[in-house]
Residue, then its C-alpha position, 0 to 999 in steps of 0.5 A: m478402179s476410179e474409172l469404174q467408180e465414176k461410171l457407177a456414179d454416172v449410171l446412178r445419177r442418170a438412172a435417178r433423172r430417168l426415174r424422176g421423169a417416168d411418172l414414178p414415186g420420187e422416193l425411187a429417184e432419191r434412193m438412186e441419187g443417195l446411192a450415187t453420193q455413196v460411191h466415193e465414201p469409205c467401205v462400211v464394215a459391220v461387226v456383227g454377233r450375238v449379245k455378249v459375244g465380245k464385239s466391243t472388246f474386239v473393236n477396242a482391241l482392233l482400234g487400240v483404244d477403249l471407246a466401245k463400251v464393254g460390259t454394258t447392259e443390253t438395254t443401253a447398247t448403242i450402234n457405234y460408228f468409228t470414222y476417221g477424224t480428230p475428236d474434240p477432247e471435251r465432246p468426243v462423241r457425236c450423237h445422231w438422234r432418231s429425230g434427225k438432230v445431231t449433237d456433240e456430246s461429252r463422256a458424261f453423256l456416255d456414262g449417263l446411258q448406262g443402267n436400267d432405270l426408266e430415264t436411261l431407257r427413255r434417253a437411249d430410245g431416242i438415239d439412232h447411233l453414236e459416232y466416234f472420230l479417231p485419227n486411226p489410219l485404218l479408218k481412212q479406208i473403212t468405217l467400222v460399225d459396232t452393232p448391239g447384237t442379235s437375240a438381245v435379252v433385256d435384263e429384268h428390273q424391279d420397276r415393272t411399270a407399263e412404260f418401263m416394260q414397253l421401252n424394254n421390249q422396244l429397245r430389245d426388238r430394235h437392237d435385233q432389227d438394227t443389227r440384222r439390217l447393218g449385217d445385210t446392208a454393210d459393204a463387208v461384215i465381220y461375224l463374231v462367235g464366242q464361247v459356246a456351251k460345248v467345245t465341239d466342232r459342231s457347236f461352233l459351226q452351229e453358232f456361226t450358222q445361226t449368227t450369219g443367219g444364212r445371209s452371208s457371202a464369202l465375197n464380203a464376210i469373214g468369221i472371228l472365233s473370239k474369246i479364245e483365251l477364256q477356255p483353255e481347250v479352245l485356245a489349244r485347238r483354235h487353229e484346228l477349229s477355225a480351219k474346220i469351220a472355214s472349210q464347212l462355211k466356205d460359201s458363207l465366210n471367206t475365212v475364220i480367224p481365232v483372236a483373243a481380244g481381251a488378251r490383246r487389249e490387256l497386253d496393250r496396257l502392259l506395254e505402256d510406259d516402256r513395258a513397265g506392267l509386263r516387266r513387273m508381271m514377269s518378275t513377280l510370277r517368276r519368283i513363284p516356283p513353277d509347280t506352285l504357280e501352275m496350281l495357283l493358276d488352276a483357279e482364281e480362288f487359289f491365286c487370290d487366297l491360298d497362302f504358303p508360309d514360305s511363298p515369295v509372293d503373298p496373296a495380297e501381292r498376287r491380288e494386286l497383280l491380277g487387279d480387275t483383269k478377267w481371269g481367263v485373260f490373266t492366266t493366258i498372259a501369265r503362263v507366257a510371262a512366267d516362262p523362264l525360257l522367254d525374254l521380254d521380247g519373246v514374251v511379247e512376240r508369243l502373246e501377240k501371236t496368241a492374240g491373233f491380231k497380226s493375222l487379222w490385220e493381214i486378212l482385213n487388209k487383203h480382203f476388205i481394205e485393199r478391195g474396199h472400193i470393189l465391195r462398196g461398188y458391189r453393195i451399191a450396185s446391189d442396192a440399185q438393183e433393188v430399186l429396179n426390182e421395185v419398178r419391175y415387180t411393183h410399179l410395172p404391174k400396177l401400171r399394167k392394171d391401171v392401163h387395163q382400166e384406162k383401156d376400158r374407159l377409152d372404149r366407153f368414151l369411143r362408143f359414146v362418141r360414135e353413138a352420139g351422132g353429129d359431124p363425122a369429122t368432129a367425131r374423128e377429131i375427138e377420137d384421135f384426141m382421146r387416143d392421144h391423151l389416153d394412150t394405154n400402151r405407150r406408158v407401159n412400153e416406155l417404162e418397160t424400155l426404161h427398166g430394160k436399159l437401166d437393168a442392162e447398164l447395172g448388169g454390165l457394172f455387176l459383171r465388171l465388179l465381179a471381174y475386178n474381184d476375180d482379178f484381185e484374187v488372182l493377183q493376190k495368189l500370184e503375189s503370195s506364190g513364193g517368189e515365182f514372179s519378180e516384182a517387175e513381172l508383178a508390176e506388169l501383171r497389175p494393169l493387165l488385171g485392171l489393178 
């Protein structure tokens, strides 16, 4: 694939030089040059969904660290980039301001972005995006982007000054536009859908359709059914729901995966210090009679407040065990941890399976990481095609119009020379000079020829990228064919498939 990447970068650089020499706006050549520099950068994967769908919790669970802010107000939500690198403990976040300035900031700066007061809104309004550095192997291959979300509804505030309301609306609109822009321009997209009003196939399907907005392609998009642990009926039907949605949206999404990000992140915490938290939870819950425990887990009020004179675990101990964990997350973990048929390893295995992140990692590796260079090349070639479309549909028609006006001008000049009299030889010399310098068709022909050549080169690259993707999918099917091909045979097939 590196040969094709080099070819793509070379085509884009040559296209920039040709556009720069074609008497076109310099911005077109600059865009081509910018695309050439992106060819060897990591694949950009955007996490997209509506507000409060659980994107930040999902990103934290995927990366295994609590960096993306959870539960923040929509007004101060930011676009967060997660890239490979070693963070500075004192200033772990890089702030890219809308003015173009870049500064390294502290955790206190991040905390200062939370709230609905006027000063916080002013500060947030100046930020383009935040960048976090992590030594996570995943980020060597991709750059992950956590977006603010679409359909952001900014919370009302008691301070209703004109400036406050203007900033409220301004941030809300920008969050929505930025999320849609990133969903449209990223190399690959993860679409999240969380709880919906009615737990039906149709409601989830409609929510996914609205989230993708008809802009999604199965080539570079997967769907995530998130927050499954918060609704027992969804948790029980998660695989059935995901399969049906994936089938009905097969042209828009490569697949749909159910995940319990909150449960995954809570499990990570319980597994710290040699699984001390999980051991304690198992020990505490298994002291409660199963029938009593099931009743207590029916409602948070029951679990925290109901007291039984002969209960081995009183309400205070149960409240301490619950802590600030979300109730749906807690009950999902608690029911597994309380199962007397499972040992510690069995509980971990069951919870990891419920969380769904092992399956998600396999899908991400298969569809995004291993073929990230294909997705990135395809997106860059698509962006380059947009530049050529601008030449074709904007600048060529304008040049034709200008040429028509210049032809009228040339005809007027020629008539004037012919009617002026004087030396015929001199008149012919003037006519030849004007035709040479006001060649009305030459510039149109040159630009049409240039556009045709560049379009053909990019079209050829598109076909090769699509062929690479098809070959990649064929190889994946062969590798998962259940042992029908030996490793030696697969090693022979890979180079034949261009991989």
